[in-house]
C-alpha positions in Angstrom: 84.4 96.0 91.4 87.3 94.6 93.3 88.1 94.9 97.0 91.7 94.9 97.8 90.8 94.1 101.5 87.8 92.8 102.9 86.4 95.1 105.7 85.0 93.7 108.9 81.4 94.5 109.9 82.7 97.0 112.5 84.6 98.8 109.9 81.6 99.0 107.5 79.6 100.2 110.3 82.2 102.9 111.1 82.5 103.9 107.5 78.7 104.3 107.2 78.7 106.3 110.5 81.5 108.6 109.2 79.9 109.1 105.7 76.6 110.1 107.4 78.4 112.7 109.5 80.0 114.6 106.6 78.8 117.7 104.9 76.5 116.9 101.9 79.0 117.4 99.1 81.4 115.0 100.8 78.8 112.5 101.8 77.5 112.3 98.2 81.0 111.4 96.9 81.9 109.1 99.9 78.8 107.1 99.4 80.0 106.3 95.8 83.5 105.2 96.9 84.4 102.6 99.4 87.8 103.0 101.0 88.6 99.2 100.5 87.8 99.1 96.9 89.8 99.6 93.7 89.0 102.2 91.1 90.3 103.0 87.6 91.3 106.5 86.9 89.8 106.8 83.4 92.2 109.7 82.2 95.4 107.8 82.9 94.1 104.0 83.0 95.7 103.6 86.4 94.1 101.7 89.3 93.7 103.8 92.5 92.5 103.6 96.0 90.7 106.4 97.6 92.8 108.8 99.9 90.5 111.7 100.8 87.3 113.6 99.9 87.1 117.4 99.7 84.4 119.9 100.0 85.2 121.3 96.5 83.6 118.1 95.1 86.9 116.5 94.2 88.9 113.4 95.8 92.5 112.5 96.2 93.7 109.0 95.1 96.7 106.7 95.8 98.6 105.5 92.7 100.1 102.3 94.2 102.7 99.9 92.9 100.6 97.2 94.3 98.1 97.7 91.5 100.1 99.3 88.7 103.5 99.5 87.1 104.5 103.1 87.8 107.8 105.1 87.9 107.0 106.0 91.6 104.0 105.8 94.0 102.1 108.9 94.6 99.0 110.7 96.0 97.0 112.7 93.4 94.6 115.4 94.4 91.9 117.4 92.4 90.4 114.4 90.9 86.8 114.4 89.6 84.8 111.6 91.0 83.4 111.3 87.5 86.9 110.3 86.2 86.8 107.0 88.4 85.2 103.8 87.7 85.2 100.5 89.5 87.9 98.0 88.4 89.2 94.5 89.0 92.7 93.6 90.6 95.6 93.2 88.2 95.8 89.7 86.7 98.6 87.5 88.0 100.7 87.9 84.8 100.4 91.7 84.8 103.6 93.7 85.7 103.1 95.8 88.9 105.7 97.7 90.8 107.6 100.9 91.2 110.8 101.8 89.2 111.9 104.1 92.0 111.6 103.9 95.8 110.5 106.8 97.9 114.0 107.5 98.8 115.2 107.4 95.1 112.4 109.9 94.3 113.5 112.2 97.1 117.1 112.0 95.8 116.1 112.8 92.3 114.0 115.8 93.5 116.9 117.0 95.4 119.1 116.8 92.4 116.6 118.6 90.1 116.3 121.4 92.7 120.1 121.9 92.8 120.3 121.7 89.0 117.6 124.2 88.5 118.3 126.5 91.4 121.7 126.0 92.7 121.7 129.5 94.3 118.9 128.2 96.6 119.4 124.5 97.2 122.1 122.1 98.3 121.7 118.3 98.1 119.7 116.8 100.9 116.6 118.8 100.2 118.0 121.8 102.4 118.1 125.5 101.6 121.4 127.2 101.5 122.0 128.5 105.0 122.5 132.2 104.0 119.1 132.4 102.2 117.4 130.6 105.1 118.6 133.1 107.7 117.4 135.9 105.3 114.1 134.3 105.1 113.8 133.8 108.8 114.9 137.3 109.4 112.1 138.7 107.1 109.5 136.4 108.8 110.7 137.7 112.2 110.3 141.3 111.2 106.5 140.7 110.7 106.0 139.7 114.2 
């Protein structure tokens, strides 16, 4: 198993203390996965880092361009811990990186929203003002 960063003794101690303080379901999962180690998501063959642990028995992971060649970096939730296995860092000759930056992902998402629902969205990720006013008025009427 590869560590993408080497923790200090203080960090290891803090991690152990945090894990011990969690509800049992979270503790059992967190004991299996160090936050500084790299794992392979078996269903996609991507290398991931741990992001969070949930009381429903799932985890969320980071799919990073540091360890994969991806269209865009992302956080994925609802992952079964059994779908993760320890793995090694990418080799020096392995292609890594992201095709799109975070800003480019946002721009593409905005464009798709406008394309699919031009009645609701304008470029820039904003709702059309008249719809926003209607929504706010409906929300205010419940108060």
